[in-house]
N, C-alpha and C positions, 0 to 999 in steps of 0.2 A: 504494499498499499502506502509505504513511506517513497519508495523510486516511481512506483504511480503520478504521485505527487510532484515529485521534483522533475518530472518528466517532465510533468502539463506544465512545470510556471515553466520550463527551458526552453520549450517550444513560443514567448512569447516573450520573455524578461532577459538579460545579460545581468549579474548578478556580483555586489565584491560581499567578498568575505577575508575577516582578519579573527586575528589569535585572539580569544576575549573576547568579539563584539558579535552582535547578532549578525547574523545575515541582512546584507541594503540591498533589496533589488531596483535596477535601476533600465527603465527605459533606452533602446539602440544607442547605448553610452560605446559598443563595441568592444568592452574589455571585462574581464575575470580577471582577479583579485583573491589565492587563498593566504589565508597566512602561514608564512616562511618558504612558498613555495614562486618559482619565478613565473611570469608572464606565460614563457612557452608552452609549461606545464599543467597552469593553467587549463592555459584553448585546450591542448591537444585533451587535458579531464571535459573542458568542458566539449569539446565533438565528440568523444565516447558517450555523453548525459546525453546531446541532441539524440546520434543514432537509436538507444535506446529508447529516447521515447517517441520514434519515430517508425521503430519496428514492431513498440509499443501499439503504433494510432493502426498500422497497416493488421495487426492478431486482433485487436480490435474491430475491425471491419472485415477483416476473414467467419469472426464472430456469429458478426451480426449475417453477414452474407450467407452460413451453413445454419444459422437460426427459421431465415428463411427460409429457406432450401426447403428444413423439413417438413416448417408449417404448409407448406405449399403442399407437400409431399400427402399429408398425414388428412392435411383437408380431403374431407370429401370428394369424389372428381363424376355425380352423378351424372352429369353431360357426356360421360367421356362411356360412357361404362355399355358395352354391347346393347344395341338392342336389333334383335330381331324379329321378321313376319312368317311366320306359320303356321299353319291351317287355320284359315282367317284372327289368327287374335297378332294381338303387339307381343313381344315380349321382354323382359329387364334382367339379365343376366346380374343372381348376386355368390350366390355363389359356387367356386370354383372348385378342380383341382388336378394338375397336367399330369400326365402320366412321365415317371423318368423323373419328376420331381423326390429333393431325400425329403422326406415325410422329417417336419421341425418337432423338435425335441421337446418345444416352451408351449409347443398346443395340446392342452391337458380339456378340452372339447372340441367338438366338433364343428361346433356353433356358437361361440362364443363372444366371434364378436358381430360387432354394430353395424348394420348396412346405411353402405360411406364410409365404414372408414377400410379401406383397401384401398392400397393402391392398386391401380388396374392391371400396370407392366407385373406384379408376381403373381409368380408356380399355383396358389395358394390365395383363399381366400374364403376361411370360413365362418359366413357370415348368418346370422338370422334374418329373417322374414323386416321387410320396411315398419315401421311400427305403426302405423298411417293404416297399413291393410285392413281390411272386414272380413275374415269369416266368412260371412255370405256371399261373396262374390270374389273372391284371392282361390286362384289354378296353379298350379306350378307343372313348371314344364321340365322335364332332364333329358339331357342330351352326353354319350359315352363315344368315346375312340373306336366304336364300333359297329358305329352305325346305325347306334340300335336311339329310338325320339319316343319318350315315353309324356306322357301329359296325363295327369289326376286333376280334380276337381273339389275339394278340400269344403268339407258340411257339418255341421255340428250333431245333424239328425245320426251323423253315419261317425260309430266309438271312435274304429280305429281313425279313420279320418279329420275329427276330431283333437283325438290322440296325436298323430301329425304337426298338425296346427297349434297343439300349441306344445309342440319340442320345438317345430321352426321362425313362430310370432316369439312365443314367451320364454323357450329356451327350460321347460317344466320338464324335468324325470319323471316317464310314463312307461306304462308298457300294460297292454293289449291283448292279447291269443286267444286266439278263435275266437276269432267278432265278425262284424258284419263285411262283406265282399269289398273292399274296394284297392278294382282291378284296375288301370289306366288305360287311357286310352290313344292305342297306336299308330302313333302315325306313321313312322317309320319301323323294320324293324320285323323282330317277331315278340310273340306275348309272349309273357311269361305259361308255364307250363301247369301252376298249379293256383287255386284264387291267394288273391295277396290280402287275408282277414287278418294277420298279426304286425303287432307295430312298438320297437322297444327302443329305447332311447335313456340310456343311464350307464353306469361308468363300464369296464371293460381293463381291468390293465393299465389304469391309470389314465384313465383317456374317459370320456362322457362318449359313447358310441351313440351308428342309430341302424334300425333293422325292421327294414318294411319284407316283413315273406307270408309263405300259409302257415307256419309254428314254431316262430322263431328261435329258430337253432339255426341258423346260417349254411342253410340248401335254397334251391327255387327261389333264388331274390330278388328283387326290382332295386328297392335301393341298399346295400350298403357298406357301409362310410365307417371310418377307422377304423377299429379291432372286428376281427371275430367277434357272436357271441352267440350261445346255445343257452336259453331257460334263462336261466339266474347265473350260467361259470359262461364257460370256454369249452367250446371239443375240440382236440388236438385229434379228434380222424374227419375232421372238418377242412378244420385252417392252425397254419401252425401256430403260435403262441409272441405273443413280441413280434408282429410282425402287421403291420398297419398301412394307406392306402385307401382305397377306390373300389366296388364291383363295378360287374359288368350289368348292367342294366338288365340282360338275360342268363337268368343263372339257372345253364341245363341240369344242375345236381350242387354237390357239396364243395362248394367253393368260399373262399375271407376276403374281405380287401389285401388286399398287393399294391403299390409302386408303380401295376404295370399298365393299369387302366389311369385313363381321364375323361371328369365328369362334369359337365357343367350341370347348373339348375336357374333356370330364370320364373318369375312371379309373373302372370299377366297385365300389363298393363296398359290400357287403351285410351291413356292420357295424350295429351300432344306436342308431345316436350323435345320430339322430334325433329317438328317443327321449327325448337328457341335455338338461339344464339345465347348463350348465358353472356351475362356481363360480364367487367371482370369481378374475382371474386363473390359469387354468386353461384349457381345451380339453381340447376331444375330439377325440381324433386316428380319423377313421372311416376305413378298412378298414387298422386296425393295431391293432385289440380295448384297445386303452389307452389311462390317461388322460396325459398329459404336461407339466406343468410347464410355462408361459408363457418365462419364461425359464432354463428345466435345471435347474433348483433341485431 
């Protein structure tokens, strides 16, 4: 702190210091004198301190630039999130995992992020649905790296669909076994081999994971994200322990999540933000029908 203060003074002043005499600061006098030192030595010291002041100023500017960059990266970029038109509707990307990506060891929940908090250039985003969406109108679209595209509609009247809504929208841990069928509409690819009447979102091997299938046990699933699960535990007969990732939307037998698959999840978004160019520092919040400041200001 002393060096910073001294450096700041040096940027605008010269001074004289004699032994036993308090410092005297003089504007534009062109001399620096320390008691017992030659004027040449004093000038050399002054130049070194002046260089330090200049370096500190550059460091402060670099820190400010880094802060601005981090703020920009962490700022919601909803306008830049992928939007696709498919099966007669518009869809906004909110969750993704790209195959071949190293599963992040810091992730303890496959729905741990808030919508809009992911930087679009990252290989994964573990986001929940936007909080402003409503269950009565919300729909889910899923695409995988094997060419499968499936579509679901949430419903409070269907206990499996409602459990999935509570997980994707609110992050609530849920489990429904042999409930109502919540089969997807197949836009492309293969339909599941068994009715999707069971849903689970809970912790397995340290990570809150998600499974939509026929019996909560790692086989014939459509959505299988995080760690493999079977009932209240995990079956090594179906998938390896401590392996994390995503499964294909079409599971022909018993396979757990791996990093060799890609999965992209979208919510139905019929707002008109696709035609909106956001102002600097603003975002167009699709599916919600309003504008929001980037930092909620």
